[in-house]
C-alpha positions as CSV (number, residue, x, y, z in Angstrom):
1,M,38.0,-17.1,-3.1
2,Q,34.4,-16.5,-2.1
3,K,33.6,-12.7,-1.6
4,Y,31.4,-12.5,1.9
5,K,28.6,-9.8,2.3
6,I,28.4,-8.2,5.9
7,L,25.7,-5.8,7.1
8,W,26.9,-3.6,10.1
9,A,24.5,-1.3,11.8
10,D,25.8,1.3,14.4
11,D,24.6,4.7,15.3
12,E,28.4,5.5,15.3
13,I,29.6,3.9,12.0
14,D,31.4,6.7,10.9
15,L,33.8,6.2,13.8
16,L,34.5,2.5,12.7
17,K,35.8,3.4,9.3
18,P,39.1,1.8,10.2
19,H,37.3,-1.6,10.9
20,I,35.5,-1.5,7.6
21,L,38.6,-0.8,5.9
22,F,40.6,-3.3,7.3
23,L,37.9,-5.9,6.5
24,Q,37.7,-4.9,2.9
25,Q,41.3,-5.3,2.5
26,K,40.5,-8.8,3.7
27,N,38.2,-9.2,0.7
28,Y,34.8,-8.7,2.6
29,D,31.9,-6.5,1.2
30,I,30.6,-4.3,3.8
31,S,27.4,-2.6,3.9
32,T,26.9,0.1,6.6
33,V,23.8,1.7,8.3
34,N,23.0,3.8,11.4
35,S,19.8,2.5,12.9
36,G,17.9,-0.6,13.3
37,L,15.4,0.4,11.0
38,D,17.6,0.6,8.0
39,A,19.2,-2.6,8.9
40,I,15.7,-4.1,8.8
41,E,15.1,-2.5,5.3
42,L,18.2,-3.9,3.7
43,V,17.6,-7.4,5.1
44,E,14.0,-7.6,3.5
45,Q,15.8,-6.6,0.2
46,N,19.5,-8.5,0.2
47,N,20.9,-11.4,1.5
48,Y,23.7,-11.2,4.1
49,D,26.4,-13.8,5.3
50,V,26.6,-12.3,8.7
51,I,25.3,-9.0,10.3
52,F,27.2,-7.1,13.3
53,L,24.5,-5.3,15.1
54,D,25.2,-2.6,17.9
55,E,22.9,-3.1,20.9
56,M,22.6,0.9,22.1
57,M,21.4,2.4,19.1
58,P,18.5,5.2,19.4
59,G,14.9,4.5,18.5
60,M,15.3,0.8,17.4
61,T,17.5,-1.2,20.3
62,G,20.0,-3.8,18.6
63,L,17.7,-6.3,20.8
64,E,14.5,-5.3,19.1
65,T,16.3,-5.4,15.9
66,L,17.4,-8.7,16.5
67,Q,14.2,-10.2,17.1
68,Q,13.0,-8.6,14.0
69,I,16.1,-9.8,11.6
70,K,15.2,-13.6,13.2
71,L,11.8,-12.9,11.9
72,I,12.4,-12.0,8.4
73,K,15.6,-14.2,7.6
74,P,16.3,-16.6,11.1
75,Q,19.2,-18.4,9.1
76,I,21.3,-15.2,8.9
77,P,24.1,-15.3,11.8
78,V,23.9,-12.0,14.1
79,V,27.2,-10.6,16.3
80,M,25.8,-8.4,18.8
81,I,28.1,-5.5,19.9
82,T,27.5,-3.4,22.8
83,K,29.3,-1.2,25.2
84,S,27.4,-3.0,28.2
85,E,28.3,-6.0,30.4
86,E,25.2,-5.9,32.0
87,E,24.4,-10.1,32.2
88,H,20.7,-9.3,31.2
89,I,21.4,-7.9,28.1
90,M,23.8,-11.0,27.4
91,D,21.1,-13.3,28.5
92,D,18.7,-11.6,26.1
93,A,20.9,-11.6,23.2
94,I,22.0,-15.0,23.7
95,G,18.2,-16.2,24.0
96,G,17.8,-14.3,20.7
97,K,20.2,-16.7,19.2
98,I,23.2,-14.7,18.1
99,A,26.0,-16.4,16.7
100,D,28.7,-14.2,18.8
101,Y,28.9,-11.3,21.5
102,L,31.6,-8.4,21.4
103,I,32.1,-5.6,24.2
104,K,33.5,-2.3,23.0
105,P,35.8,-1.3,22.3
106,I,37.0,-3.7,19.9
107,N,39.7,-4.1,17.6
108,P,39.9,-5.0,14.1
109,N,41.2,-8.3,14.6
110,Q,38.3,-9.2,17.1
111,I,36.2,-8.5,14.4
112,L,37.9,-10.4,11.7
113,L,38.0,-13.5,14.2
114,S,34.7,-13.3,14.5
115,V,33.6,-13.4,11.2
116,K,36.2,-16.2,10.6
117,K,34.7,-18.3,13.2
118,I,31.3,-18.0,12.0
119,L,31.8,-18.2,8.2
120,Q,34.8,-19.7,7.5
121,N,34.5,-22.2,10.6
122,K,33.7,-25.6,8.9
123,Q,36.4,-24.8,6.0
124,L,38.9,-24.2,8.9
125,I,38.5,-27.1,10.9
126,S,38.3,-29.0,8.0
127,E,41.6,-28.1,6.9
128,K,43.1,-28.4,10.1
129,T,41.2,-32.0,10.6
130,N,42.4,-33.2,7.4
131,L,45.9,-32.2,7.9
132,S,46.3,-33.7,11.4
133,Y,45.0,-36.9,10.4
134,R,47.5,-36.9,7.8
135,Q,50.2,-36.4,10.4
136,D,48.8,-39.4,12.5
137,F,48.1,-41.8,9.5
138,M,51.7,-43.3,9.8
139,N,51.5,-43.4,13.6
140,I,48.2,-45.7,13.4
141,S,49.7,-47.8,10.7
142,M,52.6,-48.3,12.4
143,A,50.7,-49.0,15.9
144,C,48.9,-51.8,13.6
145,S,51.7,-53.5,12.6
146,D,53.4,-53.5,16.0
147,A,50.5,-53.9,18.2
148,S,50.8,-57.2,20.5
149,T,48.5,-56.3,23.4
150,H,44.4,-56.3,23.7
151,Q,45.1,-52.8,25.1
152,E,47.3,-51.6,22.4
153,W,44.4,-52.6,19.9
154,T,41.8,-50.8,21.9
155,D,44.1,-47.8,21.9
156,I,44.0,-47.8,18.1
157,Y,40.4,-48.5,17.6
158,K,39.4,-45.7,19.9
159,K,42.0,-43.1,17.6
160,L,40.4,-44.3,14.5
161,T,36.9,-43.6,15.8
162,Y,38.2,-40.7,17.1
163,W,39.2,-39.4,13.5
164,E,36.2,-41.0,12.1
165,L,34.0,-39.0,13.9
166,E,36.2,-35.9,13.2
167,I,36.4,-36.7,9.5
168,D,32.8,-36.8,9.4
169,K,32.5,-33.3,10.6
170,T,34.5,-32.2,7.5
171,E,32.9,-29.9,4.9
172,N,33.8,-32.7,1.9
173,K,34.7,-35.6,4.0
174,S,38.0,-35.9,1.6
175,M,39.7,-38.0,4.0
176,Q,37.2,-40.4,4.6
177,E,38.6,-42.9,2.1
178,V,41.8,-42.6,3.4
179,L,40.6,-43.7,6.6
180,E,38.1,-46.7,5.4
181,T,41.5,-48.3,3.6
182,Q,43.1,-47.6,7.2
183,K,40.4,-49.5,9.0
184,V,40.2,-52.3,6.4
185,E,43.9,-52.9,7.0
186,A,43.4,-52.1,10.9
187,N,40.8,-55.0,11.3
188,A,42.4,-57.3,9.1
189,A,45.5,-57.1,11.6
190,F,43.2,-57.2,14.5
191,A,41.3,-60.5,13.2
192,K,45.1,-62.1,13.2
193,F,45.5,-61.0,16.8
194,I,41.9,-62.5,18.0
195,K,43.0,-66.0,16.4
196,N,46.5,-65.8,18.2
197,N,45.3,-64.9,21.3
198,Y,41.4,-65.7,22.4
199,I,41.9,-69.1,23.4
200,D,44.7,-68.5,25.5
201,W,42.7,-65.9,27.4
202,L,39.9,-68.2,28.1
203,N,42.5,-71.1,29.3
204,D,45.4,-69.4,30.4
205,S,45.3,-67.8,33.9
206,K,48.6,-66.0,33.2
207,A,47.5,-64.6,30.1
208,D,47.2,-61.0,29.7
209,R,43.6,-60.8,29.1
210,P,40.9,-57.9,28.6
211,V,37.9,-57.5,30.4
212,L,35.4,-60.0,28.9
213,S,31.9,-60.4,28.5
214,H,31.7,-62.9,31.8
215,H,34.0,-60.7,33.7
216,L,31.9,-57.9,33.2
217,M,29.5,-57.2,36.1
218,K,32.1,-58.7,38.5
219,E,34.7,-56.2,37.5
220,K,32.8,-53.2,36.4
221,V,29.3,-53.1,38.1
222,F,29.6,-54.9,41.5
223,P,32.4,-52.8,43.2
224,H,30.1,-50.1,42.7
225,L,27.3,-51.4,45.1
226,K,26.5,-49.3,48.0
227,E,24.3,-49.8,50.6
228,G,21.5,-47.3,50.3
229,K,22.7,-46.0,47.0
230,P,20.7,-47.4,43.9
231,L,22.8,-48.0,40.8
232,F,21.5,-48.0,37.5
233,F,23.2,-50.7,34.9
234,V,21.8,-49.9,31.4
235,V,22.9,-52.3,28.3
236,I,22.0,-50.8,24.8
237,D,22.1,-53.9,23.0
238,N,24.6,-53.8,19.8
239,L,25.9,-50.4,20.4
240,R,29.3,-49.7,18.7
241,L,31.6,-47.5,20.2
242,D,31.5,-44.8,17.8
243,Q,27.5,-44.5,18.1
244,W,28.4,-43.9,22.1
245,E,30.8,-41.3,21.1
246,D,28.0,-39.8,19.4
247,L,25.6,-40.1,22.3
248,E,28.0,-38.8,25.1
249,P,27.4,-35.0,24.3
250,L,23.8,-35.3,25.1
251,V,24.5,-37.6,28.2
252,H,27.4,-35.1,29.4
253,E,24.6,-32.5,29.9
254,Y,23.6,-34.2,33.0
255,F,26.7,-36.7,33.9
256,N,30.3,-36.7,34.2
257,A,32.5,-39.7,33.5
258,K,33.9,-41.3,36.5
259,E,35.4,-43.9,34.1
260,D,35.2,-44.2,30.1
261,D,36.0,-47.8,29.2
262,T,35.8,-50.6,27.1
263,Y,35.8,-54.4,27.0
264,Y,35.7,-57.4,24.8
265,S,32.9,-59.2,23.9
266,I,33.0,-63.0,23.8
267,L,32.7,-64.9,20.3
268,P,29.9,-65.4,18.8
269,T,29.4,-61.5,19.2
270,T,25.8,-62.1,19.5
271,T,23.0,-61.2,21.9
272,A,22.2,-64.9,22.7
273,F,26.0,-65.6,23.7
274,A,27.7,-62.5,24.7
275,R,24.5,-60.9,26.7
276,N,23.7,-64.3,28.4
277,A,27.6,-64.4,29.4
278,L,27.5,-60.6,30.8
279,F,24.8,-61.2,32.9
280,S,25.4,-64.9,33.9
281,G,29.2,-63.9,34.6
282,M,29.7,-67.6,32.6
283,M,30.8,-68.4,29.2
284,P,28.4,-70.5,27.2
285,A,30.0,-73.9,27.8
286,D,29.4,-73.5,31.8
287,M,25.8,-72.1,31.3
288,A,24.9,-75.3,29.2
289,R,26.6,-77.4,31.3
290,F,25.4,-75.8,35.1
291,H,22.0,-74.3,34.1
292,P,20.3,-76.4,31.2
293,D,17.0,-75.1,32.7
294,L,17.8,-71.6,31.5
295,W,20.3,-72.1,28.7
296,E,18.3,-72.5,25.1
297,G,21.1,-73.8,22.7
298,E,21.1,-73.4,19.0
299,D,19.3,-76.2,18.6
300,T,15.9,-75.2,20.0
301,D,13.3,-72.7,18.7
302,E,13.0,-71.1,21.8
303,G,14.2,-67.3,22.5
304,K,17.7,-67.3,23.6
305,N,17.3,-64.4,26.1
306,N,14.3,-65.4,28.1
307,K,16.5,-66.1,31.1
308,E,18.5,-63.2,32.0
309,E,17.1,-62.1,34.9
310,E,17.6,-65.6,36.6
311,F,21.0,-65.9,35.4
312,L,21.6,-62.5,36.9
313,A,20.2,-63.5,40.0
314,E,22.3,-66.4,40.1
315,N,25.4,-64.2,39.6
316,L,24.6,-62.1,42.2
317,H,24.2,-65.3,44.9
318,K,27.3,-66.8,43.4
319,N,29.2,-63.3,44.1
320,R,27.5,-63.3,47.9
321,L,25.7,-60.2,46.8
322,N,22.6,-60.3,49.2
323,I,20.6,-57.2,47.3
324,R,17.4,-56.1,46.0
325,F,17.3,-55.6,42.2
326,S,15.5,-55.3,39.2
327,Y,15.5,-56.4,35.5
328,N,13.7,-54.5,32.9
329,K,13.6,-55.2,29.2
330,V,12.6,-52.4,27.2
331,I,11.7,-53.8,23.2
332,Q,8.5,-51.6,22.6
333,A,8.0,-48.0,23.3
334,Y,5.3,-48.4,26.0
335,Q,7.6,-50.4,28.1
336,G,10.2,-47.8,28.1
337,R,7.5,-45.2,29.0
338,N,5.9,-47.5,32.0
339,L,9.7,-47.8,33.0
340,V,10.0,-43.9,33.1
341,D,6.7,-43.6,34.8
342,Q,7.5,-46.0,37.6
343,F,10.9,-44.6,38.1
344,H,10.4,-43.5,41.6
345,S,10.0,-47.1,43.0
346,L,13.3,-48.3,41.4
347,L,15.0,-46.1,44.0
348,N,14.3,-48.5,46.6
349,N,16.6,-50.9,44.6
350,D,20.3,-51.1,45.1
351,L,20.6,-52.4,41.5
352,N,18.2,-51.8,38.2
353,V,19.0,-53.4,35.3
354,V,17.6,-52.1,32.1
355,V,18.0,-53.7,28.5
356,F,17.3,-51.5,25.3
357,N,16.7,-53.9,22.4
358,F,16.4,-50.6,19.9
359,V,19.8,-50.3,18.3
360,D,19.5,-53.9,17.5
361,M,16.2,-53.9,16.3
362,M,17.3,-50.9,13.9
363,S,20.5,-52.7,12.7
364,H,17.9,-56.0,11.5
365,A,15.1,-53.4,10.3
366,R,18.0,-51.6,7.9
367,T,18.8,-55.4,6.8
368,D,15.2,-55.9,5.9
369,M,13.5,-52.6,4.9
370,K,14.7,-50.6,2.2
371,M,13.3,-47.4,3.6
372,I,15.5,-47.7,6.8
373,R,18.5,-48.7,4.4
374,E,17.9,-45.1,2.4
375,L,17.8,-43.4,5.6
376,A,21.1,-45.0,7.0
377,P,23.0,-45.7,3.7
378,D,26.3,-45.3,5.9
379,E,28.2,-45.3,9.1
380,S,27.6,-41.5,9.6
381,A,23.6,-41.5,8.4
382,Y,23.7,-45.1,10.9
383,R,24.9,-43.1,13.7
384,S,22.7,-39.9,13.2
385,L,19.7,-42.1,13.3
386,T,20.9,-43.7,16.7
387,K,21.4,-40.1,18.1
388,S,18.0,-39.1,16.9
389,W,16.3,-41.9,18.3
390,F,18.1,-41.6,21.7
391,E,17.6,-38.0,21.8
392,H,13.6,-38.7,21.7
393,S,13.8,-41.9,23.8
394,S,12.2,-43.0,26.9
395,L,16.0,-43.9,27.6
396,Y,17.3,-40.4,27.5
397,E,14.4,-39.4,29.7
398,L,15.4,-42.3,32.1
399,F,19.0,-40.8,32.2
400,K,17.5,-37.4,33.2
401,K,15.6,-39.0,35.9
402,I,18.5,-40.9,37.3
403,S,21.0,-37.8,37.2
404,A,18.1,-35.8,38.8
405,A,17.9,-38.6,41.6
406,G,21.7,-38.2,42.2
407,A,22.2,-42.1,41.4
408,E,25.3,-43.6,39.5
409,L,24.7,-45.2,36.0
410,I,26.9,-47.5,34.3
411,V,26.2,-47.8,30.6
412,T,27.4,-50.7,28.5
413,T,26.6,-53.0,25.4
414,D,26.7,-56.6,24.6
415,H,28.4,-56.5,21.2
416,G,28.8,-54.1,18.3
417,T,28.0,-54.3,14.9
418,K,29.7,-54.6,11.4
419,R,29.0,-53.0,8.3
420,V,29.8,-56.2,5.8
421,N,30.5,-56.1,2.1
422,K,32.5,-59.3,0.9
423,P,30.4,-62.7,0.7
424,Y,32.2,-65.6,1.6
425,K,31.3,-69.2,0.6
426,I,29.9,-71.9,2.9
427,I,28.2,-74.9,2.8
428,G,26.5,-77.0,5.9
429,D,23.5,-79.1,6.3
430,K,20.1,-77.8,7.2
431,N,20.9,-77.5,11.2
432,V,23.7,-74.9,10.8
433,T,22.7,-71.6,12.2
434,T,21.5,-68.7,10.2
435,N,23.9,-66.0,11.4
436,L,25.8,-64.3,8.6
437,R,28.9,-63.6,10.9
438,Y,29.4,-67.0,12.4
439,K,28.4,-70.5,11.4
440,Q,28.0,-73.7,14.3
441,G,27.2,-76.8,13.0
442,K,28.7,-80.4,11.5
443,N,30.0,-81.0,8.3
444,L,30.8,-77.3,7.4
445,N,32.5,-76.8,4.2
446,F,34.6,-73.7,3.3
447,E,38.0,-72.3,2.1
448,S,40.0,-71.9,4.9
449,G,41.8,-68.5,5.1
450,K,39.5,-65.3,5.8
451,V,37.8,-67.1,8.8
452,F,38.4,-67.8,12.3
453,E,38.1,-71.6,12.9
454,I,37.4,-73.1,16.3
455,N,37.3,-77.0,15.8
456,K,37.4,-77.9,19.6
457,P,34.1,-75.8,20.5
458,E,35.5,-76.6,24.3
459,D,38.5,-74.4,24.1
460,A,36.5,-71.5,23.3
461,K,34.2,-72.6,26.1
462,L,31.6,-72.9,23.6
463,P,28.8,-75.3,23.5
464,R,29.4,-78.8,21.8
465,F,25.9,-80.1,20.5
466,N,27.3,-83.2,18.6
467,V,30.9,-84.9,18.0
468,S,31.5,-83.3,15.0
469,T,30.4,-79.5,16.1
470,S,32.6,-76.8,15.3
471,Y,32.4,-73.0,15.0
472,V,33.6,-70.5,11.8
473,F,33.9,-66.9,12.7
474,A,34.0,-64.4,9.6
475,V,36.4,-61.7,10.1
476,E,37.0,-58.1,8.7
477,D,33.9,-57.1,6.3
478,Y,33.2,-60.6,5.2
479,F,29.5,-62.5,5.5
480,F,28.6,-65.9,4.9
481,A,27.1,-66.7,1.9
482,Y,25.4,-70.1,0.8
483,P,25.6,-71.1,-3.0
484,N,22.1,-72.0,-3.5
485,N,21.0,-69.0,-4.9
486,Y,24.2,-67.3,-4.2
487,N,23.6,-63.9,-6.5
488,Y,20.5,-62.8,-4.6
489,Y,21.5,-63.7,-1.1
490,V,24.8,-61.8,-1.7
491,N,22.9,-58.9,-2.9
492,F,20.2,-58.8,-0.4
493,Y,22.8,-59.0,2.5
494,K,25.8,-57.0,1.0
495,D,26.3,-53.4,2.7
496,T,23.8,-54.4,5.6
497,F,25.1,-54.0,9.5
498,Q,25.6,-57.6,11.0
499,H,27.4,-59.5,14.2
500,G,28.7,-62.4,15.5
501,G,32.1,-62.1,13.9
502,V,35.5,-60.8,14.5
503,S,36.4,-57.1,14.1
504,L,37.3,-54.2,16.1
505,E,33.6,-52.5,15.8
506,E,32.1,-56.1,16.9
507,I,34.4,-56.7,19.9
508,I,35.7,-53.6,21.4
509,I,32.8,-51.9,23.0
510,P,32.1,-49.4,25.4
511,V,31.5,-49.6,29.4
512,V,31.0,-45.7,30.9
513,H,30.8,-45.2,34.8
514,L,28.6,-42.0,35.2
515,I,28.3,-39.7,38.2
516,P,25.6,-37.5,38.0
517,K,26.4,-33.6,37.8
518,N,24.0,-32.5,40.5
519,N,25.9,-34.9,42.9
């Protein structure tokens, strides 16, 4: 057991002998001084794990001593102890970055609790987290075996995401491998669930279906439009549930969640299909049929999401919503800055739609650039990179302005992304789509099994480009690879984040309705 070193500065240190003996019996090494100057001298000469500092010492006060200690060794946690309950002293101490604040009279257990909270916090949290996950492991496994509804699968994925984030906070992440194995098993079962139910959701009006991409605005956005109250609808392209959960504490500083929900992305889980469906309120087959002037198929080289504003206008008209709206797509940093600078003008609209493409761009950059892959070698680092971007982004500035204006905000995405590791051989002609998680084309040749095949595109409300068009979706963490130059292809794309297929991470995605805290 590690023996922690504690420095205790108090002008009445002799009166604290019972407390010191108590800590020594708990295997803590205690050094004592009775002035701020003596404390500073020892800090300069030694290393300590925590310092207890009396605020009301003669000569140099505790607050003055705190300032000097933070200049010498800012990393040492300091606990301020005082007889005073004056608020300004608390404010000054907290502003001085103290680790804890105790008011006399204190008892030994208070001191012990403070020490444990500071020095053994991570260890104790890790032990409790690992124990709790082990206890919940069997419940999750049984839920995966028994799940038969979309809501049950949503609950499973939320629980897996919760544990992923909690285990990520532990010191040695000893349960991470177990969780990864459970996620693999869950995704295998979820793929079977999608195969058995997805077509029914689209064709049987009585089926118990989730909210899908083409239902989202009608069910989750339009009902919240209010005359004279601007509503902001922000779509962060390619954002997973775990990434949102990591961003949520930052957003919570300015908003409360009125509704914290999820919905299911349509297949293929790509921007071209899912986001167009989101804005149009239509499935891809209907977009291609009724709006050939707006829909760009896989057989063209044109951008697939250049007509989102027009699709949105058509969706509003279809739902008889004669409102003022804006559509803003942010791809470059300057576009985000311009949007923030022009924020006041957005308040004149009933609905402001903003699409931020950074996360999608980051996932593609991680595939293509070795440096980005090294910066984000796993899910934890990928979340961290997303959070770092958000914290310093124009999107976060936009959120702050929305809150200050007292406006409501709905945040969502169009699909998630999956870290792929297993290649799956497929053969097709030169016109087959290049996406690694789904293939659309004719004469596709592959081994049946670990894929979701749709031979009749109309059943999945997908466009048919010729008589023999079919769609094939990768499941779990598989990705499609051609036999030609197979080894190079596999080595290049293995361990990259891709989307377009069937997985919990790609399909079950967040939609959150936020109310400003100042409202």
